C-alpha positions as CSV (number, residue, x, y, z in Angstrom):
1,X,26.9,-28.5,-5.8
2,X,24.8,-26.2,-3.7
3,X,25.4,-23.3,-6.1
4,X,24.4,-25.5,-9.1
5,X,21.1,-26.5,-7.4
6,X,20.4,-22.9,-6.5
7,X,21.1,-21.8,-10.1
8,X,18.8,-24.4,-11.7
9,X,16.0,-24.2,-9.1
10,X,12.7,-23.5,-10.9
11,X,14.1,-23.9,-14.4
12,X,13.7,-26.7,-16.9
13,X,17.0,-28.1,-15.8
14,X,15.6,-28.7,-12.3
15,X,14.3,-32.3,-12.4
16,X,12.9,-32.2,-8.9
17,X,10.9,-28.9,-8.6
18,X,8.2,-28.0,-11.1
19,X,9.3,-24.9,-13.1
20,X,5.7,-24.0,-14.1
21,X,4.4,-24.1,-10.6
22,X,7.4,-22.1,-9.4
23,X,6.8,-19.4,-12.1
24,X,3.0,-19.4,-12.4
25,X,1.6,-21.0,-9.3
26,X,-0.3,-23.5,-11.5
27,X,0.6,-26.6,-13.4
28,X,-1.5,-28.4,-16.1
29,X,-0.5,-31.8,-14.5
30,X,-1.8,-30.6,-11.0
31,X,-1.2,-33.3,-8.4
32,X,-0.2,-35.8,-11.1
33,X,2.9,-33.8,-11.9
34,X,6.2,-35.8,-11.6
35,X,7.9,-32.8,-10.0
36,X,7.4,-31.2,-6.6
37,X,5.0,-28.3,-6.2
38,X,6.3,-26.3,-3.2
39,X,3.3,-24.5,-1.8
40,X,4.4,-21.5,0.2
41,X,3.3,-21.1,3.8
42,X,3.3,-17.3,3.4
43,X,3.6,-14.9,0.4
44,X,2.8,-11.4,-0.7
45,X,0.7,-13.0,-3.4
46,X,-2.6,-14.8,-3.1
47,X,-4.3,-16.8,-5.9
48,X,-8.1,-16.9,-6.1
49,X,-8.8,-20.0,-8.2
50,X,-11.3,-20.1,-11.1
51,X,-13.4,-17.2,-9.8
52,X,-13.6,-15.2,-13.1
53,X,-16.3,-16.4,-15.5
54,X,-14.5,-16.5,-18.8
55,X,-16.9,-15.3,-21.6
56,X,-15.8,-18.0,-24.1
57,X,-16.3,-20.8,-21.6
58,X,-19.6,-19.4,-20.5
59,X,-20.8,-19.1,-24.1
60,X,-19.7,-22.7,-24.8
61,X,-21.6,-23.9,-21.8
62,X,-24.7,-22.0,-22.8
63,X,-24.5,-23.4,-26.4
64,X,-24.2,-26.9,-25.0
65,X,-27.2,-26.5,-22.8
66,X,-29.2,-25.2,-25.8
67,X,-28.0,-28.2,-27.9
68,X,-26.1,-26.0,-30.4
69,X,-22.7,-27.5,-29.7
70,X,-19.4,-25.6,-29.0
71,X,-19.2,-24.3,-32.5
72,X,-22.4,-22.4,-32.0
73,X,-21.0,-20.4,-29.0
74,X,-21.5,-16.7,-29.5
75,X,-19.6,-14.1,-27.4
76,X,-20.9,-10.6,-26.9
77,X,-17.5,-8.8,-27.0
78,X,-18.8,-5.5,-25.7
79,X,-20.9,-7.0,-22.9
80,X,-18.0,-9.3,-21.9
81,X,-15.7,-6.3,-21.7
82,X,-18.1,-4.4,-19.5
83,X,-18.6,-7.5,-17.3
84,X,-14.8,-7.9,-16.9
85,X,-14.2,-4.3,-15.9
86,X,-17.1,-4.5,-13.3
87,X,-15.5,-7.8,-12.0
88,X,-12.1,-6.1,-11.8
89,X,-13.4,-3.1,-9.9
90,X,-15.3,-5.4,-7.5
91,X,-12.1,-7.3,-6.6
92,X,-9.8,-4.3,-6.5
93,X,-12.1,-2.5,-4.1
94,X,-12.6,-5.6,-1.9
95,X,-9.0,-6.6,-1.7
96,X,-7.8,-3.0,-1.1
97,X,-9.5,-3.2,2.3
98,X,-6.7,-5.5,3.5
99,X,-3.8,-3.4,2.3
100,X,-2.0,-1.8,-0.6
101,X,-2.2,-3.8,-3.8
102,X,0.9,-3.9,-5.9
103,X,-0.7,-6.0,-8.6
104,X,-4.1,-7.5,-9.5
105,X,-4.2,-9.8,-12.5
106,X,-7.0,-11.8,-14.1
107,X,-6.0,-14.6,-16.4
108,X,-7.5,-14.8,-19.9
109,X,-6.3,-18.4,-20.3
110,X,-8.7,-21.2,-21.2
111,X,-6.7,-24.2,-19.8
112,X,-8.5,-26.0,-17.0
113,X,-5.6,-25.4,-14.6
114,X,-5.6,-21.6,-15.1
115,X,-9.0,-20.5,-16.3
116,X,-10.6,-17.8,-14.2
117,X,-7.5,-17.4,-11.9
118,X,-7.0,-14.0,-10.1
119,X,-3.7,-13.1,-8.7
120,X,-3.4,-10.3,-6.1
121,X,0.0,-9.2,-4.8
122,X,0.1,-7.0,-1.6
123,X,2.8,-4.8,-0.3
124,X,3.1,-6.9,2.9
125,X,2.8,-10.6,3.6
126,X,0.6,-9.8,6.6
127,X,-1.9,-8.1,4.3
128,X,-2.0,-11.1,2.0
129,X,-2.6,-13.4,4.9
130,X,-5.5,-11.3,6.1
131,X,-7.0,-11.3,2.7
132,X,-6.6,-15.1,2.4
133,X,-8.2,-15.7,5.8
134,X,-11.3,-13.6,5.0
135,X,-11.8,-14.4,1.3
136,X,-11.2,-18.1,1.4
137,X,-14.6,-19.9,1.5
138,X,-16.7,-16.8,0.6
139,X,-18.9,-16.7,-2.4
140,X,-18.7,-14.4,-5.4
141,X,-21.3,-14.5,-8.2
142,X,-22.4,-18.0,-6.9
143,X,-18.9,-19.4,-6.9
144,X,-17.2,-20.5,-3.7
145,X,-13.7,-18.9,-3.6
146,X,-10.7,-21.1,-3.1
147,X,-7.8,-19.0,-2.0
148,X,-4.2,-20.0,-1.5
149,X,-0.7,-18.4,-1.3
150,X,1.1,-18.3,-4.6
151,X,4.9,-18.5,-5.1
152,X,4.5,-15.9,-7.9
153,X,6.0,-12.5,-6.9
154,X,7.5,-11.4,-10.2
155,X,4.9,-11.4,-13.0
156,X,7.4,-10.6,-15.6
157,X,8.5,-14.2,-15.5
158,X,4.9,-15.5,-15.4
159,X,3.2,-13.6,-18.2
160,X,3.3,-14.5,-21.8
161,X,5.1,-11.8,-23.7
162,X,3.7,-13.0,-27.0
163,X,0.2,-12.5,-25.7
164,X,1.1,-9.0,-24.7
165,X,2.2,-8.4,-28.3
166,X,-0.8,-10.3,-29.7
167,X,1.3,-12.9,-31.3
168,X,0.9,-16.0,-29.1
169,X,0.2,-19.0,-31.2
170,X,-1.0,-21.2,-28.4
171,X,-4.1,-19.1,-27.8
172,X,-6.0,-19.5,-24.6
173,X,-4.3,-22.8,-23.8
174,X,-0.8,-21.3,-23.4
175,X,0.8,-22.3,-20.1
176,X,2.0,-18.8,-19.3
177,X,-0.3,-16.1,-18.0
178,X,-2.4,-14.3,-20.5
179,X,-3.2,-11.3,-18.3
180,X,-6.3,-9.4,-19.3
181,X,-5.5,-5.7,-20.0
182,X,-7.1,-3.0,-17.8
183,X,-7.1,0.7,-18.7
184,X,-4.3,2.4,-16.8
185,X,-6.5,5.3,-16.0
186,X,-9.1,3.0,-14.3
187,X,-6.3,1.4,-12.2
188,X,-5.0,4.8,-11.1
189,X,-8.4,6.1,-10.2
190,X,-9.1,3.0,-8.0
191,X,-5.6,3.3,-6.4
192,X,-6.3,6.9,-5.5
193,X,-9.7,6.0,-4.1
194,X,-8.2,3.1,-2.0
195,X,-5.5,5.4,-0.7
196,X,-8.1,8.1,0.2
197,X,-10.1,5.4,2.1
198,X,-7.0,4.2,4.0
199,X,-6.2,7.8,5.0
200,X,-9.8,8.4,6.1
201,X,-9.8,5.2,8.2
202,X,-6.5,6.1,9.7
203,X,-7.8,9.5,10.7
204,X,-10.9,8.0,12.2
205,X,-8.7,5.5,14.2
206,X,-6.6,8.4,15.5
207,X,-9.6,10.4,16.4
208,X,-11.1,7.5,18.3
209,X,-7.8,7.0,20.1
210,X,-7.7,10.6,21.1
211,X,-11.3,10.5,22.4
212,X,-10.5,7.4,24.4
213,X,-7.4,9.0,25.9
214,X,-9.3,12.2,26.8
215,X,-12.1,10.1,28.4
216,X,-9.5,8.1,30.3
217,X,-7.8,11.3,31.4
218,X,-11.0,12.8,32.6
219,X,-11.9,9.6,34.4
220,X,-8.5,9.5,36.1
221,X,-8.7,13.2,37.1
222,X,-12.1,12.6,38.6
223,X,-10.8,9.7,40.6
224,X,-7.9,11.8,41.8
225,X,-10.2,14.6,42.8
226,X,-12.5,12.2,44.6
227,X,-9.6,10.6,46.4
228,X,-8.3,14.0,47.5
229,X,-11.7,15.0,48.8
230,X,-12.0,11.7,50.7
231,X,-8.6,12.3,52.3
232,X,-9.5,15.8,53.3
233,X,-12.7,14.6,54.9
234,X,-10.8,11.9,56.8
235,X,-8.1,14.3,57.7
236,X,-10.7,16.8,58.9
237,X,-12.3,14.2,61.2
238,X,-8.9,13.2,62.5
239,X,-7.9,16.8,63.0
240,X,-11.1,17.7,64.8
241,X,-10.9,14.7,67.1
242,X,-7.3,15.5,67.9
243,X,-8.2,19.1,68.8
244,X,-11.0,17.9,71.1
245,X,-8.6,15.4,72.7
246,X,-6.0,18.1,73.2
247,X,-8.7,20.4,74.8
248,X,-9.8,17.6,77.0
249,X,-6.2,17.0,78.0
250,X,-5.7,20.6,78.8
251,X,-8.9,20.8,80.8
252,X,-7.9,17.7,82.7
253,X,-4.5,19.1,83.3
254,X,-5.9,22.3,84.7
255,X,-8.4,20.6,86.9
256,X,-5.7,18.3,88.1
257,X,-3.4,21.2,88.8
258,X,-6.2,22.9,90.7
259,X,-6.8,19.7,92.6
260,X,-3.2,19.3,93.4
261,X,-2.7,23.0,94.1
262,X,-5.6,23.0,96.4
263,X,-4.3,20.0,98.2
264,X,-0.5,20.9,98.6
265,X,-0.4,24.6,97.8
266,X,2.3,23.9,95.1
267,X,1.8,25.9,91.8
268,X,3.2,24.5,88.6
269,X,4.5,26.8,86.1
């Protein structure tokens, strides 16, 4: 029984756990879903919800404000592409401050449960936790970011293969991820820049640590030298006092001997 449950977990056969939330970290039924959404307490992947402004949705909203209706929405494809690449660079650079990014994906879906989603997978869970703690509640382009851990760690199961081949019939309302493509050369350049920045920060930390150690060492040496000088001064005072005491003792002994010798005529050797 346990093997059977483990085998069907997160699949369509699983009547308890939601397979879409397990694979994608999002479900079109949201909290109304009849199956359980297990929200992870920690993960390598964080989800920044609805932060990317999809050009089609933005064009539709603009057309509605101007009274032209949804059919009158016009998208500037070239401008939208430039805006997306600028958006991607912003998030890659900001998230790279928390650690090494293994994946950064922006959804091209139009469904309300996935539109504008950004998934960031880090090399370590601690890095993802740091990013979540800092990014959650911040604002980007006027939008307050809502960040949570995502169960998605293998994007091969989450992405729509038909979209990658430009054959998806569901369009923007597909329930699998339509991941916006990014030029590989751009990703490589940003990865190199992020790695250089991490090396530079590590070298600066090491240099600060060495300076602190040298400062502590010099401070400790000064304390030791001051302590030695204090001991020498105290020892000198004790030594001088002892010499004078011994001199006084010898003088007293001599005077005593003279007194005794003068009185009894006995000489002590």
